[in-house]
C-alpha positions in Angstrom: 127.2 15.5 118.7 130.0 16.6 121.0 129.2 17.6 124.6 130.7 21.0 124.2 128.2 21.9 121.5 125.3 20.7 123.6 126.1 23.0 126.4 127.4 26.1 124.6 124.8 28.4 126.2 126.1 27.5 129.7 129.6 28.4 128.6 128.6 31.7 127.0 126.5 32.8 129.9 129.0 31.7 132.6 131.7 33.6 130.8 129.6 36.8 130.6 128.5 36.4 134.3 132.2 36.0 135.3 133.3 39.0 133.4 130.6 41.1 135.0 131.6 39.9 138.5 135.4 40.5 137.9 134.8 43.9 136.3 132.4 45.0 139.0 134.7 43.9 141.8 137.7 45.6 140.2 135.9 48.8 139.5 134.4 49.0 143.0 137.8 48.3 144.6 139.5 50.9 142.3 137.1 53.7 143.2 139.1 56.5 144.8 136.5 57.5 147.3 136.3 54.0 148.8 137.2 54.3 152.5 135.1 52.1 154.6 132.0 53.0 152.7 128.6 51.3 152.4 128.3 47.6 153.3 127.5 46.4 149.8 130.5 48.2 148.3 132.8 46.9 151.0 131.4 43.4 150.6 132.0 43.4 146.8 135.4 45.0 147.2 136.6 42.5 149.8 134.7 39.3 149.0 133.5 39.8 145.4 135.6 36.9 144.1 133.3 34.6 146.0 130.5 35.7 143.7 132.2 33.6 141.0 130.5 30.6 142.7 127.2 31.9 141.3 128.0 31.2 137.6 129.5 27.8 138.6 126.4 26.9 140.6 124.1 28.1 137.7 126.0 25.9 135.2 125.9 22.8 137.4 122.1 23.3 138.1 121.2 23.9 134.5 123.3 21.0 133.3 121.6 18.7 135.8 118.2 20.0 135.0 118.7 19.6 131.2 119.9 16.0 131.7 117.4 14.8 134.3 114.4 17.0 133.8 114.4 17.5 130.1 110.7 17.0 129.9 110.1 20.5 131.3 113.5 22.2 131.6 114.6 23.0 128.0 117.2 25.3 126.4 114.6 28.1 126.6 114.7 27.9 130.4 118.5 27.8 130.4 118.6 30.9 128.3 116.0 32.7 130.4 117.6 31.8 133.7 121.0 32.8 132.3 119.7 36.2 131.3 118.1 36.7 134.7 121.3 35.7 136.6 123.3 38.0 134.4 120.9 40.9 134.9 120.9 40.4 138.7 124.7 40.4 138.7 124.8 43.6 136.6 122.4 45.3 138.9 124.4 44.2 142.0 127.7 45.5 140.5 126.2 48.8 139.4 124.7 49.3 142.8 128.0 48.5 144.5 130.0 50.8 142.2 127.5 53.6 142.7 127.7 53.3 146.4 131.5 53.2 146.3 131.6 56.3 144.1 129.1 58.3 146.0 129.7 57.1 149.5 
């Protein structure tokens, strides 16, 4: 079985996480009221691209765990952790956008 098929979940979740980061950073930066603003909104606006390291680290960690700790780290944990990371990123971006819009 090809390696791409074995790790399809990592690809799907990493792409979704990256889209959330890029969209959140762009929306936060494009908010018209954004002048100075709250620290989270400024951080996402100026340094949001560094958040792309989160999906990269998640992929590397889950690949390593699936290969070396397959007795307890299964695809189920990959999917669960991918959903949790995605949800955390969505909450972060919504919070940053809300602060930029209101602040």
